[in-house]
MARBA-3410 file (N, C-alpha, C, O; in Angstrom, 1 decimal):
168
11.8,-4.8,-62.2,12.4,-4.3,-61.1,13.9,-4.3,-61.3,14.5,-5.3,-61.8 ~ 14.6,-3.2,-61.1,16.0,-3.1,-61.3,16.8,-3.7,-60.1,16.2,-3.9,-59.1 ~ 18.1,-3.9,-60.3,18.9,-4.5,-59.3,18.9,-3.7,-58.0,18.9,-4.3,-56.9 ~ 19.0,-2.4,-58.1,19.1,-1.5,-57.0,17.8,-1.6,-56.1,17.9,-1.7,-54.9 ~ 16.7,-1.6,-56.8,15.4,-1.7,-56.0,15.2,-3.1,-55.4,14.6,-3.2,-54.4
15.8,-4.1,-56.1,15.7,-5.4,-55.6,16.5,-5.6,-54.3,16.1,-6.2,-53.3 ~ 17.7,-4.9,-54.3,18.6,-5.0,-53.1,17.9,-4.2,-52.0,17.9,-4.6,-50.8 ~ 17.3,-3.0,-52.3,16.6,-2.2,-51.3,15.4,-3.0,-50.7,15.2,-3.0,-49.5 ~ 14.7,-3.7,-51.5,13.5,-4.5,-51.1,14.0,-5.6,-50.2,13.4,-5.9,-49.2 ~ 15.1,-6.3,-50.6,15.7,-7.3,-49.8,16.2,-6.8,-48.5,16.0,-7.5,-47.4
16.8,-5.7,-48.5,17.3,-5.1,-47.2,16.1,-4.8,-46.3,16.2,-5.0,-45.1 ~ 15.0,-4.2,-46.8,13.8,-3.9,-46.1,13.2,-5.2,-45.5,12.9,-5.2,-44.3 ~ 13.1,-6.2,-46.3,12.5,-7.4,-45.8,13.4,-8.1,-44.7,12.8,-8.6,-43.7 ~ 14.7,-8.0,-44.9,15.6,-8.6,-43.9,15.4,-7.8,-42.6,15.4,-8.4,-41.5 ~ 15.3,-6.5,-42.7,15.2,-5.7,-41.5,13.9,-6.0,-40.8,13.8,-6.2,-39.6
12.8,-6.1,-41.6,11.5,-6.4,-41.0,11.5,-7.8,-40.3,10.9,-8.0,-39.3 ~ 12.1,-8.7,-41.0,12.2,-10.1,-40.4,13.0,-10.1,-39.2,12.7,-10.8,-38.2 ~ 14.1,-9.4,-39.2,15.0,-9.3,-38.0,14.2,-8.7,-36.8,14.3,-9.2,-35.7 ~ 13.6,-7.6,-37.1,12.8,-6.9,-36.0,11.7,-7.8,-35.6,11.4,-7.9,-34.4 ~ 11.0,-8.4,-36.5,9.8,-9.2,-36.2,10.2,-10.5,-35.5,9.4,-11.0,-34.7
11.4,-11.0,-35.8,11.8,-12.3,-35.2,12.7,-12.1,-34.0,13.1,-13.1,-33.4 ~ 13.0,-10.9,-33.7,13.9,-10.6,-32.5,13.1,-10.8,-31.3,12.1,-11.5,-31.3 ~ 13.5,-10.2,-30.2,12.8,-10.3,-29.0,11.4,-9.7,-29.1,11.3,-8.5,-29.1 ~ 10.4,-10.6,-29.2,9.1,-10.1,-29.4,8.4,-9.6,-28.2,7.5,-8.8,-28.2 ~ 9.0,-10.0,-27.0,8.4,-9.6,-25.7,9.3,-8.4,-25.2,10.5,-8.6,-24.9
8.7,-7.2,-25.1,9.5,-6.1,-24.6,9.9,-6.4,-23.1,9.2,-7.1,-22.4 ~ 11.0,-5.8,-22.7,11.5,-5.9,-21.3,10.5,-5.2,-20.4,9.6,-4.4,-21.0 ~ 10.5,-5.4,-19.2,9.7,-4.7,-18.2,9.8,-3.2,-18.4,8.9,-2.4,-18.4 ~ 11.1,-2.7,-18.5,11.4,-1.3,-18.7,10.8,-0.8,-20.0,10.2,0.3,-20.0 ~ 10.9,-1.6,-21.0,10.3,-1.1,-22.3,8.8,-1.1,-22.2,8.2,-0.2,-22.8
8.2,-2.0,-21.6,6.7,-2.0,-21.4,6.3,-0.8,-20.6,5.3,-0.2,-20.9 ~ 7.1,-0.5,-19.6,6.7,0.7,-18.8,6.8,2.0,-19.6,6.0,2.9,-19.5 ~ 7.9,2.1,-20.4,8.1,3.3,-21.2,6.9,3.4,-22.3,6.4,4.5,-22.5 ~ 6.6,2.3,-22.9,5.5,2.3,-23.8,4.1,2.7,-23.2,3.4,3.5,-23.7 ~ 3.9,2.2,-22.0,2.7,2.5,-21.2,2.7,4.0,-21.0,1.6,4.7,-21.3
3.8,4.6,-20.5,3.8,6.0,-20.1,3.7,6.9,-21.3,3.1,8.0,-21.3 ~ 4.3,6.5,-22.4,4.2,7.3,-23.7,2.8,7.3,-24.1,2.3,8.4,-24.5 ~ 2.1,6.2,-24.1,0.7,6.1,-24.4,-0.2,6.9,-23.5,-1.2,7.5,-23.9 ~ 0.1,6.8,-22.2,-0.7,7.5,-21.2,-0.5,9.1,-21.4,-1.4,9.8,-21.3 ~ 0.7,9.5,-21.7,1.0,10.9,-22.0,0.2,11.3,-23.3,-0.4,12.4,-23.3
0.2,10.5,-24.3,-0.5,10.9,-25.5,-2.0,11.0,-25.3,-2.7,11.8,-25.8 ~ -2.5,10.1,-24.4,-3.9,10.1,-24.1,-4.2,11.4,-23.3,-5.2,12.0,-23.5 ~ -3.4,11.7,-22.3,-3.6,12.9,-21.5,-3.6,14.2,-22.4,-4.4,15.0,-22.3 ~ -2.7,14.2,-23.4,-2.7,15.3,-24.4,-4.0,15.3,-25.2,-4.6,16.4,-25.4 ~ -4.4,14.2,-25.7,-5.6,14.0,-26.5,-6.8,14.5,-25.7,-7.8,15.0,-26.3
-6.8,14.2,-24.4,-8.0,14.5,-23.6,-7.9,15.9,-23.0,-8.8,16.3,-22.2 ~ -6.9,16.7,-23.4,-6.8,18.1,-23.0,-6.1,18.3,-21.7,-6.2,19.4,-21.1 ~ -5.5,17.3,-21.1,-4.8,17.4,-19.9,-3.3,17.8,-20.1,-2.6,18.0,-19.1 ~ -2.8,17.8,-21.3,-1.4,18.1,-21.6,-0.6,16.9,-21.5,-0.8,16.0,-20.6 ~ 0.4,16.8,-22.3,1.4,15.7,-22.3,2.2,15.8,-21.1,2.4,16.8,-20.5
2.8,14.6,-20.7,3.6,14.6,-19.5,5.0,15.3,-19.8,5.5,15.2,-20.9 ~ 5.5,16.0,-18.8,6.8,16.6,-18.9,7.8,15.5,-18.6,7.4,14.4,-18.2 ~ 9.1,15.8,-18.7,10.1,14.8,-18.5,10.1,14.2,-17.1,10.3,13.0,-16.9 ~ 9.8,15.0,-16.1,9.8,14.4,-14.7,8.6,13.5,-14.5,8.7,12.5,-13.9 ~ 7.4,13.9,-15.1,6.2,13.1,-15.0,6.4,11.7,-15.7,6.0,10.7,-15.2
7.1,11.8,-16.9,7.4,10.5,-17.6,8.3,9.7,-16.8,8.1,8.4,-16.8 ~ 9.3,10.2,-16.2,10.3,9.5,-15.4,9.6,8.8,-14.2,9.8,7.6,-13.9 ~ 8.7,9.6,-13.6,8.0,9.0,-12.4,7.0,7.9,-12.9,7.0,6.9,-12.2 ~ 6.3,8.1,-14.0,5.4,7.1,-14.5,6.2,5.8,-14.8,5.8,4.7,-14.5 ~ 7.3,6.0,-15.5,8.1,4.8,-15.9,8.6,4.1,-14.7,8.7,2.8,-14.7
9.0,4.8,-13.7,9.5,4.1,-12.5,8.4,3.3,-11.8,8.6,2.1,-11.4 ~ 7.2,3.9,-11.7,6.1,3.2,-11.1,5.6,2.0,-11.9,5.3,1.0,-11.4 ~ 5.5,2.2,-13.2,5.1,1.1,-14.1,6.1,0.0,-14.2,5.7,-1.1,-14.4 ~ 7.4,0.3,-14.1,8.4,-0.7,-14.1,8.2,-1.6,-12.9,8.2,-2.9,-13.0 ~ 7.9,-1.1,-11.7,7.6,-1.8,-10.5,6.4,-2.7,-10.7,6.3,-3.9,-10.4
5.3,-2.0,-11.3,4.1,-2.7,-11.5,4.2,-3.9,-12.5,3.8,-5.0,-12.2 ~ 4.9,-3.6,-13.6,5.0,-4.7,-14.6,5.9,-5.8,-14.2,5.8,-6.9,-14.7 ~ 6.7,-5.6,-13.2,7.5,-6.7,-12.6,6.6,-7.7,-11.9,6.9,-8.9,-11.9 ~ 5.5,-7.3,-11.4,4.6,-8.1,-10.7,3.4,-8.6,-11.6,2.7,-9.6,-11.2 ~ 3.2,-8.0,-12.7,2.1,-8.3,-13.6,2.4,-9.5,-14.5,3.5,-9.9,-14.7
1.3,-10.2,-14.9,1.4,-11.3,-15.8,2.0,-10.7,-17.1,1.7,-9.6,-17.6 ~ 3.0,-11.4,-17.7,3.7,-11.0,-18.9,2.7,-10.8,-20.0,2.9,-9.9,-20.8 ~ 1.7,-11.7,-20.1,0.8,-11.6,-21.3,-0.2,-10.4,-21.1,-1.0,-10.2,-22.0 ~ -0.1,-9.7,-20.0,-1.0,-8.6,-19.8,-0.4,-7.2,-20.2,-1.1,-6.2,-20.3 ~ 1.0,-7.2,-20.3,1.7,-5.9,-20.5,1.1,-5.1,-21.7,0.7,-4.0,-21.5
1.2,-5.7,-22.8,0.7,-5.0,-24.0,-0.8,-4.7,-24.0,-1.2,-3.6,-24.4 ~ -1.5,-5.6,-23.4,-3.0,-5.4,-23.4,-3.3,-4.2,-22.4,-4.2,-3.4,-22.7 ~ -2.6,-4.1,-21.3,-2.8,-3.0,-20.4,-2.4,-1.7,-21.1,-3.2,-0.7,-21.0 ~ -1.3,-1.7,-21.7,-0.8,-0.5,-22.4,-1.8,0.0,-23.5,-2.2,1.2,-23.6 ~ -2.3,-1.0,-24.3,-3.2,-0.6,-25.4,-4.5,-0.1,-24.9,-5.1,0.8,-25.3
-5.0,-0.8,-23.9,-6.3,-0.5,-23.3,-6.3,0.9,-22.7,-7.1,1.8,-22.9 ~ -5.2,1.2,-21.9,-5.1,2.5,-21.2,-5.0,3.7,-22.2,-5.7,4.7,-22.0 ~ -4.2,3.5,-23.2,-4.0,4.6,-24.1,-5.1,4.9,-25.1,-5.3,6.0,-25.6 ~ -5.9,3.8,-25.3,-7.1,4.0,-26.2,-8.4,4.3,-25.6,-9.4,4.5,-26.3 ~ -8.5,4.3,-24.2,-9.8,4.5,-23.6,-10.2,5.9,-23.8,-9.5,6.8,-24.0
-11.5,6.1,-23.7,-12.2,7.4,-23.8,-11.7,8.3,-22.7,-11.3,7.8,-21.6 ~ -11.7,9.6,-23.0,-11.3,10.6,-22.0,-12.0,10.5,-20.6,-11.4,10.7,-19.6 ~ -13.3,10.2,-20.7,-14.0,10.1,-19.5,-14.2,8.7,-18.9,-15.0,8.5,-18.0 ~ -13.4,7.8,-19.4,-13.5,6.4,-19.0,-12.5,6.1,-17.9,-11.3,6.4,-18.1 ~ -12.9,5.4,-16.9,-12.0,4.9,-15.8,-11.0,3.9,-16.4,-11.2,3.3,-17.4
-9.8,3.8,-15.8,-8.8,2.8,-16.2,-9.0,1.4,-15.6,-8.2,0.5,-15.8 ~ -10.1,1.3,-14.8,-10.3,0.0,-14.1,-10.3,-1.2,-15.0,-9.6,-2.2,-14.6 ~ -11.0,-1.2,-16.1,-11.0,-2.4,-16.9,-9.6,-2.7,-17.5,-9.3,-3.9,-17.9 ~ -8.8,-1.7,-17.6,-7.4,-1.9,-18.2,-6.5,-2.7,-17.2,-5.4,-3.2,-17.6 ~ -6.9,-2.8,-15.9,-6.1,-3.5,-14.9,-6.9,-4.7,-14.4,-6.7,-5.1,-13.2
-7.7,-5.3,-15.2,-8.4,-6.5,-14.9,-8.3,-7.5,-16.0,-8.5,-7.2,-17.2 ~ -8.0,-8.8,-15.7,-7.9,-9.8,-16.7,-9.2,-9.8,-17.6,-9.1,-9.9,-18.8 ~ -10.3,-9.8,-16.9,-11.6,-9.9,-17.6,-11.8,-8.7,-18.5,-12.2,-8.8,-19.7 ~ -11.4,-7.5,-18.0,-11.5,-6.3,-18.8,-10.6,-6.2,-20.0,-10.9,-5.6,-21.0 ~ -9.5,-7.0,-19.9,-8.6,-7.1,-21.0,-8.9,-8.3,-22.0,-8.2,-8.4,-23.0
-9.8,-9.1,-21.6,-10.1,-10.3,-22.4,-9.2,-11.4,-22.1,-9.1,-12.3,-23.0 ~ -8.6,-11.4,-21.0,-7.7,-12.5,-20.6,-8.4,-13.4,-19.6,-9.3,-12.9,-18.9 ~ -8.0,-14.6,-19.5,-8.6,-15.6,-18.6,-7.8,-15.6,-17.3,-6.6,-15.8,-17.3 ~ -8.5,-15.3,-16.2,-7.7,-15.3,-14.9,-7.2,-16.7,-14.6,-7.9,-17.7,-15.0 ~ -6.1,-16.8,-14.0,-5.5,-18.1,-13.7,-6.3,-18.7,-12.5,-7.0,-18.0,-11.8
-6.2,-20.0,-12.3,-6.9,-20.6,-11.2,-6.3,-20.0,-9.9,-7.0,-19.9,-8.9 ~ -5.0,-19.7,-9.8,-4.4,-19.1,-8.6,-5.1,-17.7,-8.4,-5.4,-17.4,-7.2 ~ -5.3,-16.9,-9.4,-6.0,-15.6,-9.3,-7.4,-15.8,-8.8,-7.9,-15.1,-7.9 ~ -8.1,-16.8,-9.3,-9.5,-17.0,-8.9,-9.6,-17.4,-7.5,-10.4,-16.9,-6.7 ~ -8.7,-18.3,-7.1,-8.7,-18.8,-5.7,-8.3,-17.7,-4.7,-8.9,-17.5,-3.7
-7.3,-16.9,-5.1,-6.9,-15.8,-4.3,-8.1,-14.8,-4.1,-8.3,-14.3,-3.0 ~ -8.7,-14.4,-5.2,-9.8,-13.5,-5.1,-10.9,-14.0,-4.1,-11.4,-13.2,-3.3 ~ -11.3,-15.2,-4.2,-12.3,-15.8,-3.4,-11.9,-15.7,-1.9,-12.7,-15.3,-1.0 ~ -10.7,-16.1,-1.6,-10.1,-16.1,-0.3,-10.0,-14.7,0.2,-10.3,-14.4,1.4 ~ -9.6,-13.8,-0.6,-9.4,-12.4,-0.2,-10.7,-11.7,0.1,-10.8,-11.0,1.1
-11.7,-12.0,-0.7,-13.0,-11.4,-0.4,-13.6,-11.9,0.9,-14.3,-11.2,1.6 ~ -13.4,-13.2,1.2,-13.9,-13.8,2.5,-13.1,-13.1,3.6,-13.7,-12.8,4.7 ~ -11.8,-12.9,3.4,-11.0,-12.3,4.5,-11.5,-10.9,4.7,-11.6,-10.4,5.8 ~ -11.8,-10.2,3.6,-12.3,-8.8,3.7,-13.6,-8.7,4.5,-13.8,-7.9,5.4 ~ -14.5,-9.7,4.3,-15.7,-9.8,5.1,-15.4,-10.0,6.6,-16.0,-9.3,7.4
-14.5,-10.8,6.9,-14.1,-11.1,8.2,-13.5,-9.8,8.9,-13.9,-9.4,10.0 ~ -12.7,-9.1,8.1,-12.1,-7.8,8.6,-13.2,-6.8,8.8,-13.2,-6.1,9.8 ~ -14.1,-6.7,7.9,-15.2,-5.7,8.0,-16.0,-6.0,9.2,-16.4,-5.1,10.0 ~ -16.3,-7.3,9.5,-17.0,-7.7,10.7,-16.3,-7.4,12.0,-17.0,-7.3,13.0 ~ -15.0,-7.3,11.9,-14.3,-6.9,13.1,-14.0,-5.4,13.2,-13.4,-4.9,14.1
-14.6,-4.6,12.3,-14.5,-3.2,12.3,-13.2,-2.7,11.7,-12.8,-1.6,11.9 ~ -12.5,-3.6,11.0,-11.2,-3.2,10.4,-11.3,-3.4,8.9,-10.6,-4.3,8.3 ~ -12.1,-2.6,8.3,-12.3,-2.7,6.9,-11.0,-2.6,6.0,-10.1,-1.8,6.4 ~ -10.9,-3.3,5.0,-9.8,-3.2,4.0,-10.5,-3.0,2.7,-11.6,-3.4,2.4 ~ -9.7,-2.2,1.8,-10.2,-2.0,0.5,-10.2,-3.3,-0.3,-9.3,-4.1,-0.1
-11.1,-3.4,-1.2,-11.2,-4.7,-2.0,-10.3,-4.7,-3.3,-10.2,-5.6,-4.0 ~ -9.7,-3.5,-3.5,-8.8,-3.4,-4.7,-7.8,-4.6,-4.8,-7.5,-5.1,-5.9 ~ -7.2,-4.9,-3.7,-6.2,-5.9,-3.7,-6.7,-7.3,-3.8,-6.0,-8.3,-4.1 ~ -8.0,-7.5,-3.7,-8.7,-8.8,-4.0,-8.9,-9.0,-5.5,-8.9,-10.2,-5.9 ~ -8.9,-8.0,-6.2,-9.1,-8.1,-7.7,-7.8,-7.8,-8.3,-7.5,-6.8,-9.0
-6.9,-8.8,-8.2,-5.5,-8.7,-8.6,-5.2,-9.8,-9.7,-4.1,-10.3,-9.7 ~ -6.2,-10.1,-10.5,-6.0,-11.2,-11.5,-5.0,-10.9,-12.6,-4.8,-11.8,-13.4 ~ -4.5,-9.7,-12.7,-3.5,-9.5,-13.7,-2.1,-9.6,-13.2,-1.1,-9.5,-13.9 ~ -2.0,-10.0,-11.9,-0.7,-10.2,-11.3,-0.2,-11.6,-11.5,-1.0,-12.5,-11.7 ~ 1.1,-11.8,-11.6,1.7,-13.1,-11.8,1.3,-14.0,-10.7,1.2,-13.6,-9.5
1.2,-15.3,-11.0,0.8,-16.3,-10.0,1.8,-16.3,-8.8,1.3,-16.6,-7.7 ~ 3.0,-16.2,-9.0,4.0,-16.2,-7.9,3.8,-15.0,-7.0,3.9,-15.2,-5.8 ~ 3.4,-13.9,-7.5,3.0,-12.7,-6.6,1.8,-13.0,-5.9,1.7,-12.7,-4.7 ~ 0.7,-13.6,-6.5,-0.5,-13.9,-5.9,-0.3,-14.9,-4.8,-1.0,-14.8,-3.7 ~ 0.6,-15.8,-5.0,0.9,-16.8,-3.9,1.4,-16.1,-2.7,1.1,-16.4,-1.6
2.3,-15.2,-2.9,2.9,-14.4,-1.8,1.8,-13.6,-1.1,1.8,-13.5,0.1 ~ 1.0,-13.0,-1.9,-0.1,-12.1,-1.4,-1.1,-13.0,-0.6,-1.6,-12.5,0.4 ~ -1.3,-14.2,-1.0,-2.2,-15.1,-0.3,-1.8,-15.3,1.2,-2.6,-15.4,2.1 ~ -0.5,-15.3,1.4,0.0,-15.5,2.8,-0.4,-14.3,3.7,-0.5,-14.4,4.9 ~ -0.7,-13.2,3.1,-1.2,-12.0,3.9,-2.6,-12.2,4.4,-3.0,-11.5,5.4
-3.3,-13.2,3.9,-4.7,-13.4,4.3,-4.7,-14.1,5.7,-5.8,-14.3,6.3 ~ -3.6,-14.6,6.2,-3.6,-15.2,7.5,-3.1,-14.3,8.6,-3.0,-14.7,9.7 ~ -2.8,-13.1,8.2,-2.3,-12.1,9.2,-3.4,-11.2,9.7,-4.6,-11.4,9.4 ~ -3.0,-10.3,10.5,-4.0,-9.3,11.1,-4.5,-8.4,10.0,-3.8,-8.0,9.1 ~ -5.8,-8.0,10.1,-6.4,-7.1,9.1,-5.6,-5.8,9.0,-5.5,-5.2,7.9
-5.1,-5.3,10.1,-4.4,-4.1,10.2,-3.1,-4.1,9.4,-2.6,-3.1,9.0 ~ -2.6,-5.3,9.2,-1.3,-5.5,8.5,-1.5,-5.8,7.0,-0.5,-5.9,6.3 ~ -2.7,-6.0,6.6,-3.0,-6.5,5.2,-2.4,-5.6,4.2,-1.7,-6.1,3.3 ~ -2.7,-4.3,4.2,-2.2,-3.4,3.2,-0.7,-3.5,3.0,-0.2,-3.6,1.9 ~ 0.0,-3.3,4.1,1.5,-3.3,4.0,2.0,-4.7,3.6,3.0,-4.8,2.8
1.4,-5.8,4.0,1.8,-7.1,3.6,1.6,-7.3,2.1,2.5,-7.8,1.5 ~ 0.5,-6.9,1.6,0.2,-7.0,0.2,1.2,-6.2,-0.7,1.7,-6.6,-1.7 ~ 1.4,-5.0,-0.2,2.3,-4.1,-0.9,3.7,-4.7,-1.0,4.4,-4.6,-2.0 ~ 4.2,-5.3,0.1,5.5,-5.9,0.2,5.5,-7.1,-0.7,6.4,-7.3,-1.5 ~ 4.5,-8.0,-0.6,4.4,-9.2,-1.4,4.4,-8.9,-2.9,5.0,-9.6,-3.7
3.7,-7.8,-3.3,3.6,-7.5,-4.7,4.8,-6.6,-5.2,5.0,-6.4,-6.4 ~ 5.6,-6.2,-4.3,6.8,-5.4,-4.6,6.5,-4.0,-4.9,7.3,-3.3,-5.6 ~ 5.4,-3.5,-4.4,5.0,-2.1,-4.7,5.7,-1.1,-3.7,5.5,0.1,-3.8
END
């Protein structure tokens, strides 16, 4: 190996080490951008066409809000799952700890149990609520704790309370 190629190889290794050892956790905004780029590529692959600039901007804004409330260890898993799923496959598993192969926290498990019981109570009073917010195990524990306070309020206020608590 000559001196020039040795320097080039050293420069490449230093660059790779710097990139690899830098901030390994993308920011919330970077996670949102990666999610939306992958979602756009999936849409194009599935024949729905890639996102236009406005669609990408809207997606990134929505996903930035979502990723602020989500468990940090779920960001990459959600992005990978969503962009690689089959064209006819729902994204439900991509937004579930179990679907992503992550272990729900005890806070998430306790919240889910309490939320489903609350839902039954609301259903019994004729004020049904959707169960989507009960299956929130990819949200950060601090968000779930805030959402849990919604379970002591009126069923009619649950949706708005949860949206506020989660920052949506």
